[in-house]
Jmol script that loads the backbone (N, CA, C; Angstrom):
load data "model"
ATOM      1  N   ALA A   1     -11.214  -9.343   9.425  1.00  0.00           N
ATOM      2  CA  ALA A   1     -10.516 -10.458  10.134  1.00  0.00           C
ATOM      3  C   ALA A   1      -9.005 -10.166   9.944  1.00  0.00           C
ATOM      4  N   ASN A   2      -8.678  -9.934   8.673  1.00  0.00           N
ATOM      5  CA  ASN A   2      -7.102  -9.838   8.462  1.00  0.00           C
ATOM      6  C   ASN A   2      -6.456  -8.687   9.168  1.00  0.00           C
ATOM      7  N   LEU A   3      -7.415  -7.667   9.459  1.00  0.00           N
ATOM      8  CA  LEU A   3      -6.672  -6.404  10.056  1.00  0.00           C
ATOM      9  C   LEU A   3      -6.727  -6.836  11.481  1.00  0.00           C
ATOM     10  N   ILE A   4      -7.487  -7.370  12.131  1.00  0.00           N
ATOM     11  CA  ILE A   4      -7.434  -8.010  13.652  1.00  0.00           C
ATOM     12  C   ILE A   4      -6.273  -8.839  13.791  1.00  0.00           C
ATOM     13  N   GLY A   5      -6.302  -9.833  12.892  1.00  0.00           N
ATOM     14  CA  GLY A   5      -5.195 -10.849  12.954  1.00  0.00           C
ATOM     15  C   GLY A   5      -3.769 -10.125  12.815  1.00  0.00           C
ATOM     16  N   LYS A   6      -3.623  -9.260  11.891  1.00  0.00           N
ATOM     17  CA  LYS A   6      -2.303  -8.399  11.992  1.00  0.00           C
ATOM     18  C   LYS A   6      -2.098  -7.852  12.977  1.00  0.00           C
ATOM     19  N   HIS A   7      -3.142  -6.949  13.631  1.00  0.00           N
ATOM     20  CA  HIS A   7      -2.929  -6.396  14.923  1.00  0.00           C
ATOM     21  C   HIS A   7      -2.394  -7.288  15.966  1.00  0.00           C
ATOM     22  N   SER A   8      -3.018  -8.383  16.225  1.00  0.00           N
ATOM     23  CA  SER A   8      -2.777  -9.342  17.053  1.00  0.00           C
ATOM     24  C   SER A   8      -1.352  -9.925  17.118  1.00  0.00           C
ATOM     25  N   ARG A   9      -0.961 -10.246  15.852  1.00  0.00           N
ATOM     26  CA  ARG A   9       0.509 -10.806  15.736  1.00  0.00           C
ATOM     27  C   ARG A   9       1.651  -9.444  15.997  1.00  0.00           C
ATOM     28  N   SER A  10       1.077  -8.605  15.706  1.00  0.00           N
ATOM     29  CA  SER A  10       1.960  -7.152  15.815  1.00  0.00           C
ATOM     30  C   SER A  10       2.272  -7.040  17.385  1.00  0.00           C
ATOM     31  N   GLU A  11       1.010  -7.212  18.101  1.00  0.00           N
ATOM     32  CA  GLU A  11       1.087  -6.923  19.524  1.00  0.00           C
ATOM     33  C   GLU A  11       1.902  -8.023  20.275  1.00  0.00           C
ATOM     34  N   VAL A  12       1.748  -9.400  19.810  1.00  0.00           N
ATOM     35  CA  VAL A  12       2.564 -10.384  20.418  1.00  0.00           C
ATOM     36  C   VAL A  12       4.100 -10.100  19.938  1.00  0.00           C
ATOM     37  N   ARG A  13       4.464  -9.678  18.898  1.00  0.00           N
ATOM     38  CA  ARG A  13       5.832  -9.549  18.519  1.00  0.00           C
ATOM     39  C   ARG A  13       6.485  -8.353  19.346  1.00  0.00           C
ATOM     40  N   MET A  14       5.661  -7.165  19.451  1.00  0.00           N
ATOM     41  CA  MET A  14       6.119  -6.230  20.423  1.00  0.00           C
ATOM     42  C   MET A  14       6.430  -6.532  21.877  1.00  0.00           C
ATOM     43  N   LEU A  15       5.453  -7.527  22.409  1.00  0.00           N
ATOM     44  CA  LEU A  15       5.582  -8.040  23.775  1.00  0.00           C
ATOM     45  C   LEU A  15       6.684  -8.885  23.934  1.00  0.00           C
ATOM     46  N   ARG A  16       7.047  -9.580  22.979  1.00  0.00           N
ATOM     47  CA  ARG A  16       8.262 -10.596  22.983  1.00  0.00           C
ATOM     48  C   ARG A  16       9.447  -9.729  22.927  1.00  0.00           C
ATOM     49  N   ALA A  17       9.665  -8.843  22.030  1.00  0.00           N
ATOM     50  CA  ALA A  17      10.622  -7.770  21.945  1.00  0.00           C
ATOM     51  C   ALA A  17      10.802  -7.291  23.095  1.00  0.00           C
ATOM     52  N   TYR A  18       9.724  -6.783  23.831  1.00  0.00           N
ATOM     53  CA  TYR A  18      10.003  -6.021  25.164  1.00  0.00           C
ATOM     54  C   TYR A  18      10.460  -6.922  26.259  1.00  0.00           C
ATOM     55  N   ALA A  19      10.002  -8.150  26.174  1.00  0.00           N
ATOM     56  CA  ALA A  19      10.370  -9.001  27.228  1.00  0.00           C
ATOM     57  C   ALA A  19      11.902  -9.421  26.943  1.00  0.00           C
ATOM     58  N   ARG A  20      12.562  -9.407  25.694  1.00  0.00           N
ATOM     59  CA  ARG A  20      13.852  -9.678  25.487  1.00  0.00           C
ATOM     60  C   ARG A  20      14.612  -8.537  25.965  1.00  0.00           C
ATOM     61  N   THR A  21      14.442  -7.355  25.661  1.00  0.00           N
ATOM     62  CA  THR A  21      15.148  -6.037  25.747  1.00  0.00           C
ATOM     63  C   THR A  21      14.828  -5.270  26.917  1.00  0.00           C
ATOM     64  N   GLY A  22      13.688  -5.254  27.363  1.00  0.00           N
ATOM     65  CA  GLY A  22      13.394  -4.414  28.454  1.00  0.00           C
ATOM     66  C   GLY A  22      13.124  -2.952  28.197  1.00  0.00           C
ATOM     67  N   ALA A  23      13.229  -2.712  26.925  1.00  0.00           N
ATOM     68  CA  ALA A  23      13.004  -1.268  26.471  1.00  0.00           C
ATOM     69  C   ALA A  23      11.461  -1.098  25.983  1.00  0.00           C
ATOM     70  N   ASP A  24      10.734  -0.328  26.624  1.00  0.00           N
ATOM     71  CA  ASP A  24       9.371  -0.310  26.073  1.00  0.00           C
ATOM     72  C   ASP A  24       9.275   0.793  24.987  1.00  0.00           C
ATOM     73  N   PRO A  25       8.918   0.130  23.769  1.00  0.00           N
ATOM     74  CA  PRO A  25       8.672   1.057  22.573  1.00  0.00           C
ATOM     75  C   PRO A  25       7.451   2.116  22.723  1.00  0.00           C
ATOM     76  N   VAL A  26       6.527   1.873  23.400  1.00  0.00           N
ATOM     77  CA  VAL A  26       5.356   2.745  23.568  1.00  0.00           C
ATOM     78  C   VAL A  26       5.412   3.738  24.621  1.00  0.00           C
ATOM     79  N   LEU A  27       5.783   3.357  25.795  1.00  0.00           N
ATOM     80  CA  LEU A  27       5.882   4.298  26.887  1.00  0.00           C
ATOM     81  C   LEU A  27       7.336   4.449  27.497  1.00  0.00           C
ATOM     82  N   MET A  28       7.616   5.871  27.133  1.00  0.00           N
ATOM     83  CA  MET A  28       9.062   6.251  27.593  1.00  0.00           C
ATOM     84  C   MET A  28       8.925   6.979  28.897  1.00  0.00           C
ATOM     85  N   GLU A  29       9.689   6.646  29.914  1.00  0.00           N
ATOM     86  CA  GLU A  29       9.661   7.477  31.123  1.00  0.00           C
ATOM     87  C   GLU A  29      10.289   8.607  31.115  1.00  0.00           C
ATOM     88  N   THR A  30       9.780   9.556  31.695  1.00  0.00           N
ATOM     89  CA  THR A  30      10.362  10.767  31.956  1.00  0.00           C
ATOM     90  C   THR A  30      11.196  11.062  33.223  1.00  0.00           C
ATOM     91  N   GLN A  31      11.943  11.979  33.353  1.00  0.00           N
ATOM     92  CA  GLN A  31      12.533  12.382  34.654  1.00  0.00           C
ATOM     93  C   GLN A  31      11.840  12.711  35.718  1.00  0.00           C
ATOM     94  N   THR A  32      10.433  13.166  35.376  1.00  0.00           N
ATOM     95  CA  THR A  32       9.534  13.439  36.567  1.00  0.00           C
ATOM     96  C   THR A  32       8.847  12.212  37.236  1.00  0.00           C
ATOM     97  N   ASP A  33       9.004  11.043  36.788  1.00  0.00           N
ATOM     98  CA  ASP A  33       8.470   9.937  37.216  1.00  0.00           C
ATOM     99  C   ASP A  33       8.857   9.369  38.636  1.00  0.00           C
ATOM    100  N   GLU A  34       8.154   8.957  39.387  1.00  0.00           N
ATOM    101  CA  GLU A  34       8.474   8.657  40.551  1.00  0.00           C
ATOM    102  C   GLU A  34       9.529   7.390  40.518  1.00  0.00           C
ATOM    103  N   ALA A  35      10.556   7.635  41.504  1.00  0.00           N
ATOM    104  CA  ALA A  35      11.641   6.825  41.299  1.00  0.00           C
ATOM    105  C   ALA A  35      11.042   5.183  41.831  1.00  0.00           C
ATOM    106  N   ASP A  36      10.260   5.090  43.013  1.00  0.00           N
ATOM    107  CA  ASP A  36       9.633   3.808  43.377  1.00  0.00           C
ATOM    108  C   ASP A  36       8.949   3.249  42.251  1.00  0.00           C
ATOM    109  N   GLY A  37       8.107   3.922  41.566  1.00  0.00           N
ATOM    110  CA  GLY A  37       7.483   3.254  40.364  1.00  0.00           C
ATOM    111  C   GLY A  37       8.344   2.724  39.357  1.00  0.00           C
ATOM    112  N   ARG A  38       9.508   3.471  39.073  1.00  0.00           N
ATOM    113  CA  ARG A  38      10.344   3.016  38.157  1.00  0.00           C
ATOM    114  C   ARG A  38      11.109   1.821  38.506  1.00  0.00           C
ATOM    115  N   LEU A  39      11.555   1.631  39.794  1.00  0.00           N
ATOM    116  CA  LEU A  39      12.213   0.544  40.282  1.00  0.00           C
ATOM    117  C   LEU A  39      11.329  -0.783  40.337  1.00  0.00           C
ATOM    118  N   ALA A  40      10.098  -0.458  40.790  1.00  0.00           N
ATOM    119  CA  ALA A  40       9.226  -1.619  40.920  1.00  0.00           C
ATOM    120  C   ALA A  40       8.743  -2.181  39.655  1.00  0.00           C
ATOM    121  N   SER A  41       8.423  -1.242  38.729  1.00  0.00           N
ATOM    122  CA  SER A  41       8.366  -1.814  37.342  1.00  0.00           C
ATOM    123  C   SER A  41       9.436  -2.381  36.625  1.00  0.00           C
ATOM    124  N   ALA A  42      10.614  -1.754  36.780  1.00  0.00           N
ATOM    125  CA  ALA A  42      11.790  -2.354  36.226  1.00  0.00           C
ATOM    126  C   ALA A  42      12.151  -3.854  36.662  1.00  0.00           C
ATOM    127  N   ALA A  43      11.533  -3.989  37.719  1.00  0.00           N
ATOM    128  CA  ALA A  43      12.022  -5.484  38.312  1.00  0.00           C
ATOM    129  C   ALA A  43      11.123  -6.543  37.584  1.00  0.00           C
ATOM    130  N   VAL A  44       9.893  -6.052  37.185  1.00  0.00           N
ATOM    131  CA  VAL A  44       9.038  -7.153  36.671  1.00  0.00           C
ATOM    132  C   VAL A  44       8.467  -6.904  35.285  1.00  0.00           C
ATOM    133  N   ARG A  45       8.942  -5.879  34.470  1.00  0.00           N
ATOM    134  CA  ARG A  45       8.413  -5.457  33.244  1.00  0.00           C
ATOM    135  C   ARG A  45       8.778  -6.431  32.207  1.00  0.00           C
ATOM    136  N   GLN A  46       9.923  -6.891  32.030  1.00  0.00           N
ATOM    137  CA  GLN A  46      10.211  -8.021  31.259  1.00  0.00           C
ATOM    138  C   GLN A  46       9.602  -9.287  31.325  1.00  0.00           C
ATOM    139  N   ASP A  47       9.513  -9.779  32.546  1.00  0.00           N
ATOM    140  CA  ASP A  47       8.682 -11.055  32.836  1.00  0.00           C
ATOM    141  C   ASP A  47       7.154 -10.688  32.683  1.00  0.00           C
ATOM    142  N   LEU A  48       6.589  -9.512  32.904  1.00  0.00           N
ATOM    143  CA  LEU A  48       5.272  -9.314  32.573  1.00  0.00           C
ATOM    144  C   LEU A  48       5.049  -9.375  31.005  1.00  0.00           C
ATOM    145  N   ALA A  49       5.858  -8.714  30.384  1.00  0.00           N
ATOM    146  CA  ALA A  49       5.717  -8.590  28.963  1.00  0.00           C
ATOM    147  C   ALA A  49       5.726  -9.992  28.489  1.00  0.00           C
ATOM    148  N   ALA A  50       6.602 -10.894  28.901  1.00  0.00           N
ATOM    149  CA  ALA A  50       6.679 -12.315  28.384  1.00  0.00           C
ATOM    150  C   ALA A  50       5.404 -13.035  28.810  1.00  0.00           C
ATOM    151  N   ALA A  51       4.850 -12.835  29.932  1.00  0.00           N
ATOM    152  CA  ALA A  51       3.759 -13.390  30.305  1.00  0.00           C
ATOM    153  C   ALA A  51       2.505 -12.999  29.600  1.00  0.00           C
ATOM    154  N   LEU A  52       2.353 -11.818  29.332  1.00  0.00           N
ATOM    155  CA  LEU A  52       1.466 -11.325  28.489  1.00  0.00           C
ATOM    156  C   LEU A  52       1.374 -11.786  27.112  1.00  0.00           C
ATOM    157  N   ALA A  53       2.576 -12.013  26.470  1.00  0.00           N
ATOM    158  CA  ALA A  53       2.785 -12.594  25.155  1.00  0.00           C
ATOM    159  C   ALA A  53       2.442 -14.102  25.082  1.00  0.00           C
ATOM    160  N   ALA A  54       2.591 -14.875  26.219  1.00  0.00           N
ATOM    161  CA  ALA A  54       2.025 -16.183  26.329  1.00  0.00           C
ATOM    162  C   ALA A  54       0.700 -16.483  26.413  1.00  0.00           C
ATOM    163  N   LEU A  55       0.053 -15.399  26.903  1.00  0.00           N
ATOM    164  CA  LEU A  55      -1.463 -15.507  27.113  1.00  0.00           C
ATOM    165  C   LEU A  55      -2.271 -15.847  25.851  1.00  0.00           C
ATOM    166  N   THR A  56      -3.471 -16.721  25.835  1.00  0.00           N
ATOM    167  CA  THR A  56      -4.201 -16.742  24.654  1.00  0.00           C
ATOM    168  C   THR A  56      -4.701 -15.269  24.213  1.00  0.00           C
ATOM    169  N   ASN A  57      -5.009 -15.096  22.797  1.00  0.00           N
ATOM    170  CA  ASN A  57      -5.649 -13.750  22.547  1.00  0.00           C
ATOM    171  C   ASN A  57      -6.794 -13.420  23.335  1.00  0.00           C
ATOM    172  N   GLY A  58      -7.731 -14.349  23.586  1.00  0.00           N
ATOM    173  CA  GLY A  58      -8.995 -13.961  24.266  1.00  0.00           C
ATOM    174  C   GLY A  58      -8.708 -13.610  25.729  1.00  0.00           C
ATOM    175  N   ASP A  59      -7.746 -14.381  26.347  1.00  0.00           N
ATOM    176  CA  ASP A  59      -7.543 -14.194  27.646  1.00  0.00           C
ATOM    177  C   ASP A  59      -6.636 -12.689  27.795  1.00  0.00           C
ATOM    178  N   ARG A  60      -5.885 -12.482  26.902  1.00  0.00           N
ATOM    179  CA  ARG A  60      -5.107 -11.313  26.877  1.00  0.00           C
ATOM    180  C   ARG A  60      -5.965 -10.061  26.630  1.00  0.00           C
ATOM    181  N   ASP A  61      -6.812 -10.130  25.779  1.00  0.00           N
ATOM    182  CA  ASP A  61      -7.748  -9.104  25.378  1.00  0.00           C
ATOM    183  C   ASP A  61      -8.669  -8.854  26.609  1.00  0.00           C
ATOM    184  N   VAL A  62      -9.247  -9.646  27.213  1.00  0.00           N
ATOM    185  CA  VAL A  62      -9.936  -9.559  28.407  1.00  0.00           C
ATOM    186  C   VAL A  62      -9.250  -8.810  29.619  1.00  0.00           C
ATOM    187  N   LEU A  63      -8.107  -9.422  29.753  1.00  0.00           N
ATOM    188  CA  LEU A  63      -7.284  -8.755  30.704  1.00  0.00           C
ATOM    189  C   LEU A  63      -6.751  -7.187  30.544  1.00  0.00           C
ATOM    190  N   LEU A  64      -6.523  -7.011  29.126  1.00  0.00           N
ATOM    191  CA  LEU A  64      -6.170  -5.527  28.872  1.00  0.00           C
ATOM    192  C   LEU A  64      -7.365  -4.523  28.896  1.00  0.00           C
ATOM    193  N   MET A  65      -8.395  -5.089  28.389  1.00  0.00           N
ATOM    194  CA  MET A  65      -9.450  -4.300  28.615  1.00  0.00           C
ATOM    195  C   MET A  65     -10.039  -3.939  30.008  1.00  0.00           C
ATOM    196  N   ILE A  66      -9.841  -4.922  30.748  1.00  0.00           N
ATOM    197  CA  ILE A  66     -10.222  -4.709  32.199  1.00  0.00           C
ATOM    198  C   ILE A  66      -9.094  -3.640  32.830  1.00  0.00           C
ATOM    199  N   ALA A  67      -7.939  -3.967  32.727  1.00  0.00           N
ATOM    200  CA  ALA A  67      -6.871  -3.362  33.408  1.00  0.00           C
ATOM    201  C   ALA A  67      -6.475  -2.067  32.884  1.00  0.00           C
ATOM    202  N   TRP A  68      -6.395  -2.011  31.578  1.00  0.00           N
ATOM    203  CA  TRP A  68      -5.891  -0.767  30.990  1.00  0.00           C
ATOM    204  C   TRP A  68      -6.993   0.236  30.460  1.00  0.00           C
ATOM    205  N   ALA A  69      -8.062  -0.491  29.940  1.00  0.00           N
ATOM    206  CA  ALA A  69      -9.051   0.375  29.407  1.00  0.00           C
ATOM    207  C   ALA A  69     -10.073   0.688  30.606  1.00  0.00           C
ATOM    208  N   ASP A  70     -10.078  -0.001  31.495  1.00  0.00           N
ATOM    209  CA  ASP A  70     -10.926   0.142  32.755  1.00  0.00           C
ATOM    210  C   ASP A  70     -12.364   0.129  32.360  1.00  0.00           C
ATOM    211  N   LEU A  71     -12.674  -1.166  31.462  1.00  0.00           N
ATOM    212  CA  LEU A  71     -13.970  -1.326  31.208  1.00  0.00           C
ATOM    213  C   LEU A  71     -14.594  -2.417  32.105  1.00  0.00           C
ATOM    214  N   SER A  72     -15.800  -2.330  32.260  1.00  0.00           N
ATOM    215  CA  SER A  72     -16.612  -3.168  33.189  1.00  0.00           C
ATOM    216  C   SER A  72     -16.639  -4.715  32.568  1.00  0.00           C
ATOM    217  N   TYR A  73     -17.184  -5.670  33.301  1.00  0.00           N
ATOM    218  CA  TYR A  73     -17.171  -6.868  32.702  1.00  0.00           C
ATOM    219  C   TYR A  73     -18.460  -6.876  31.533  1.00  0.00           C
ATOM    220  N   THR A  74     -19.292  -6.174  31.826  1.00  0.00           N
ATOM    221  CA  THR A  74     -20.546  -6.104  30.838  1.00  0.00           C
ATOM    222  C   THR A  74     -19.929  -5.499  29.404  1.00  0.00           C
ATOM    223  N   GLU A  75     -19.293  -4.182  29.733  1.00  0.00           N
ATOM    224  CA  GLU A  75     -18.659  -3.593  28.528  1.00  0.00           C
ATOM    225  C   GLU A  75     -17.837  -4.436  27.712  1.00  0.00           C
ATOM    226  N   VAL A  76     -16.858  -5.284  28.506  1.00  0.00           N
ATOM    227  CA  VAL A  76     -16.054  -6.176  27.858  1.00  0.00           C
ATOM    228  C   VAL A  76     -16.768  -7.207  26.944  1.00  0.00           C
ATOM    229  N   ALA A  77     -17.718  -7.853  27.620  1.00  0.00           N
ATOM    230  CA  ALA A  77     -18.618  -8.685  27.102  1.00  0.00           C
ATOM    231  C   ALA A  77     -19.262  -8.365  25.859  1.00  0.00           C
ATOM    232  N   THR A  78     -19.706  -7.073  25.862  1.00  0.00           N
ATOM    233  CA  THR A  78     -20.367  -6.635  24.642  1.00  0.00           C
ATOM    234  C   THR A  78     -19.237  -6.183  23.506  1.00  0.00           C
ATOM    235  N   ALA A  79     -18.185  -5.790  23.991  1.00  0.00           N
ATOM    236  CA  ALA A  79     -17.229  -5.385  22.926  1.00  0.00           C
ATOM    237  C   ALA A  79     -16.774  -6.616  22.137  1.00  0.00           C
ATOM    238  N   LEU A  80     -16.466  -7.949  23.030  1.00  0.00           N
ATOM    239  CA  LEU A  80     -15.914  -8.983  22.419  1.00  0.00           C
ATOM    240  C   LEU A  80     -17.087 -10.052  21.869  1.00  0.00           C
ATOM    241  N   GLY A  81     -18.274  -9.646  22.252  1.00  0.00           N
ATOM    242  CA  GLY A  81     -19.344 -10.670  21.713  1.00  0.00           C
ATOM    243  C   GLY A  81     -19.370 -11.817  22.413  1.00  0.00           C
ATOM    244  N   ILE A  82     -19.059 -12.014  23.741  1.00  0.00           N
ATOM    245  CA  ILE A  82     -19.054 -13.258  24.573  1.00  0.00           C
ATOM    246  C   ILE A  82     -20.015 -12.849  25.794  1.00  0.00           C
ATOM    247  N   PRO A  83     -20.357 -14.074  26.454  1.00  0.00           N
ATOM    248  CA  PRO A  83     -21.189 -13.948  27.817  1.00  0.00           C
ATOM    249  C   PRO A  83     -20.340 -13.242  28.784  1.00  0.00           C
ATOM    250  N   VAL A  84     -20.793 -12.569  30.017  1.00  0.00           N
ATOM    251  CA  VAL A  84     -20.070 -12.222  31.049  1.00  0.00           C
ATOM    252  C   VAL A  84     -19.263 -13.220  31.835  1.00  0.00           C
ATOM    253  N   GLY A  85     -20.212 -14.348  31.888  1.00  0.00           N
ATOM    254  CA  GLY A  85     -19.461 -15.409  32.506  1.00  0.00           C
ATOM    255  C   GLY A  85     -17.903 -15.790  31.745  1.00  0.00           C
ATOM    256  N   THR A  86     -18.054 -15.690  30.638  1.00  0.00           N
ATOM    257  CA  THR A  86     -16.711 -15.873  29.984  1.00  0.00           C
ATOM    258  C   THR A  86     -15.779 -14.936  30.178  1.00  0.00           C
ATOM    259  N   VAL A  87     -16.141 -13.631  30.303  1.00  0.00           N
ATOM    260  CA  VAL A  87     -15.184 -12.660  30.597  1.00  0.00           C
ATOM    261  C   VAL A  87     -14.665 -12.885  32.076  1.00  0.00           C
ATOM    262  N   ARG A  88     -15.424 -13.261  32.853  1.00  0.00           N
ATOM    263  CA  ARG A  88     -15.020 -13.563  34.415  1.00  0.00           C
ATOM    264  C   ARG A  88     -13.989 -14.832  34.360  1.00  0.00           C
ATOM    265  N   SER A  89     -14.369 -15.786  33.667  1.00  0.00           N
ATOM    266  CA  SER A  89     -13.381 -16.953  33.662  1.00  0.00           C
ATOM    267  C   SER A  89     -12.131 -16.574  32.945  1.00  0.00           C
ATOM    268  N   ARG A  90     -12.186 -15.887  31.707  1.00  0.00           N
ATOM    269  CA  ARG A  90     -10.852 -15.517  31.117  1.00  0.00           C
ATOM    270  C   ARG A  90      -9.933 -14.583  32.048  1.00  0.00           C
ATOM    271  N   LEU A  91     -10.614 -13.617  32.690  1.00  0.00           N
ATOM    272  CA  LEU A  91     -10.080 -12.689  33.631  1.00  0.00           C
ATOM    273  C   LEU A  91      -9.243 -13.466  34.689  1.00  0.00           C
ATOM    274  N   HIS A  92     -10.047 -14.425  35.172  1.00  0.00           N
ATOM    275  CA  HIS A  92      -9.553 -15.230  36.317  1.00  0.00           C
ATOM    276  C   HIS A  92      -8.287 -15.950  35.866  1.00  0.00           C
ATOM    277  N   ARG A  93      -8.401 -16.606  34.726  1.00  0.00           N
ATOM    278  CA  ARG A  93      -7.288 -17.649  34.213  1.00  0.00           C
ATOM    279  C   ARG A  93      -6.137 -16.459  33.798  1.00  0.00           C
ATOM    280  N   ALA A  94      -6.456 -15.629  33.288  1.00  0.00           N
ATOM    281  CA  ALA A  94      -5.083 -14.736  32.895  1.00  0.00           C
ATOM    282  C   ALA A  94      -4.545 -14.179  34.042  1.00  0.00           C
ATOM    283  N   ARG A  95      -5.165 -13.735  35.011  1.00  0.00           N
ATOM    284  CA  ARG A  95      -4.575 -13.003  36.339  1.00  0.00           C
ATOM    285  C   ARG A  95      -3.769 -14.251  36.862  1.00  0.00           C
ATOM    286  N   ALA A  96      -4.303 -15.479  37.098  1.00  0.00           N
ATOM    287  CA  ALA A  96      -3.652 -16.688  37.612  1.00  0.00           C
ATOM    288  C   ALA A  96      -2.269 -16.816  36.991  1.00  0.00           C
ATOM    289  N   ARG A  97      -2.360 -16.802  35.580  1.00  0.00           N
ATOM    290  CA  ARG A  97      -1.234 -17.120  34.802  1.00  0.00           C
ATOM    291  C   ARG A  97      -0.042 -16.041  34.812  1.00  0.00           C
ATOM    292  N   ILE A  98      -0.593 -14.674  34.913  1.00  0.00           N
ATOM    293  CA  ILE A  98       0.420 -13.563  35.142  1.00  0.00           C
ATOM    294  C   ILE A  98       1.100 -13.881  36.425  1.00  0.00           C
ATOM    295  N   ARG A  99       0.333 -14.094  37.569  1.00  0.00           N
ATOM    296  CA  ARG A  99       0.707 -14.171  39.140  1.00  0.00           C
ATOM    297  C   ARG A  99       1.712 -15.188  38.831  1.00  0.00           C
ATOM    298  N   ALA A 100       1.493 -16.378  38.419  1.00  0.00           N
ATOM    299  CA  ALA A 100       2.498 -17.647  38.344  1.00  0.00           C
ATOM    300  C   ALA A 100       3.513 -17.211  37.511  1.00  0.00           C
ATOM    301  N   ALA A 101       3.563 -16.462  36.580  1.00  0.00           N
ATOM    302  CA  ALA A 101       4.673 -16.170  35.779  1.00  0.00           C
ATOM    303  C   ALA A 101       5.834 -15.289  36.509  1.00  0.00           C
ATOM    304  N   LEU A 102       5.032 -14.336  37.401  1.00  0.00           N
ATOM    305  CA  LEU A 102       5.796 -13.402  38.079  1.00  0.00           C
ATOM    306  C   LEU A 102       6.231 -14.125  39.552  1.00  0.00           C
ATOM    307  N   GLY A 103       6.125 -15.437  39.705  1.00  0.00           N
ATOM    308  CA  GLY A 103       6.472 -16.049  40.956  1.00  0.00           C
ATOM    309  C   GLY A 103       5.607 -15.936  42.003  1.00  0.00           C
ATOM    310  N   GLY A 104       4.408 -15.586  41.828  1.00  0.00           N
ATOM    311  CA  GLY A 104       3.396 -15.310  42.815  1.00  0.00           C
ATOM    312  C   GLY A 104       3.154 -13.830  43.452  1.00  0.00           C
ATOM    313  N   ASP A 105       4.091 -13.140  42.739  1.00  0.00           N
ATOM    314  CA  ASP A 105       4.147 -11.769  43.373  1.00  0.00           C
ATOM    315  C   ASP A 105       2.898 -10.893  42.724  1.00  0.00           C
ATOM    316  N   ASP A 106       2.504  -9.914  43.397  1.00  0.00           N
ATOM    317  CA  ASP A 106       1.829  -8.924  42.720  1.00  0.00           C
ATOM    318  C   ASP A 106       2.404  -7.783  42.417  1.00  0.00           C
ATOM    319  N   PRO A 107       2.392  -7.610  40.912  1.00  0.00           N
ATOM    320  CA  PRO A 107       3.410  -6.571  40.283  1.00  0.00           C
ATOM    321  C   PRO A 107       3.111  -5.199  40.733  1.00  0.00           C
ATOM    322  N   THR A 108       1.761  -4.943  41.220  1.00  0.00           N
ATOM    323  CA  THR A 108       1.436  -3.622  41.575  1.00  0.00           C
ATOM    324  C   THR A 108       1.928  -3.239  43.003  1.00  0.00           C
ATOM    325  N   SER A 109       2.465  -4.135  43.745  1.00  0.00           N
ATOM    326  CA  SER A 109       3.053  -3.797  45.079  1.00  0.00           C
ATOM    327  C   SER A 109       4.442  -3.627  45.274  1.00  0.00           C
ATOM    328  N   VAL A 110       4.712  -2.659  45.973  1.00  0.00           N
ATOM    329  CA  VAL A 110       6.349  -2.359  46.115  1.00  0.00           C
ATOM    330  C   VAL A 110       6.547  -2.577  47.624  1.00  0.00           C
ATOM    331  N   ARG A 111       7.584  -3.448  47.695  1.00  0.00           N
ATOM    332  CA  ARG A 111       7.808  -4.029  49.001  1.00  0.00           C
ATOM    333  C   ARG A 111       9.429  -3.288  49.261  1.00  0.00           C
ATOM    334  N   GLU A 112       9.647  -2.687  50.530  1.00  0.00           N
ATOM    335  CA  GLU A 112      10.787  -2.153  50.879  1.00  0.00           C
ATOM    336  C   GLU A 112      12.067  -2.981  50.560  1.00  0.00           C
ATOM    337  N   GLU A 113      11.998  -4.315  51.011  1.00  0.00           N
ATOM    338  CA  GLU A 113      13.318  -5.100  50.838  1.00  0.00           C
ATOM    339  C   GLU A 113      13.726  -5.305  49.427  1.00  0.00           C
ATOM    340  N   SER A 114      12.687  -5.100  48.500  1.00  0.00           N
ATOM    341  CA  SER A 114      13.050  -5.351  47.034  1.00  0.00           C
ATOM    342  C   SER A 114      13.562  -4.122  46.412  1.00  0.00           C
ATOM    343  N   LEU A 115      13.601  -2.912  47.065  1.00  0.00           N
ATOM    344  CA  LEU A 115      14.426  -1.792  46.774  1.00  0.00           C
ATOM    345  C   LEU A 115      15.851  -1.860  47.036  1.00  0.00           C
ATOM    346  N   PRO A 116      16.621  -1.409  46.094  1.00  0.00           N
ATOM    347  CA  PRO A 116      18.203  -1.349  46.494  1.00  0.00           C
ATOM    348  C   PRO A 116      18.508  -0.057  47.477  1.00  0.00           C
TER     349      PRO A 116
END
end "model"
wireframe off; spacefill off
backbone 0.3
color backbone group
């Protein structure tokens, strides 16, 4: 329990630092990355990091397991020891909060007018 708590606090501190600075300490982009991807992610990454840090631990865990680990609802429910319905409601709530924090925009879409 202490190790999990320490990891959770560390993750929140990292996301808050990332929201302040915009420098991702985990993922460093290389010269070969697509320019469109860099521009689109640069526009929202600080807001996204702040929004992730503001989520409850349960909501953030479910969202990251679905989005980054590409787990199914059943796999997430098993990993967290919660019902599948709880996974669905937490995911819905997390997505809504992230979307609201980003001004209703979908961070995965790139609009031509947003590019310089």
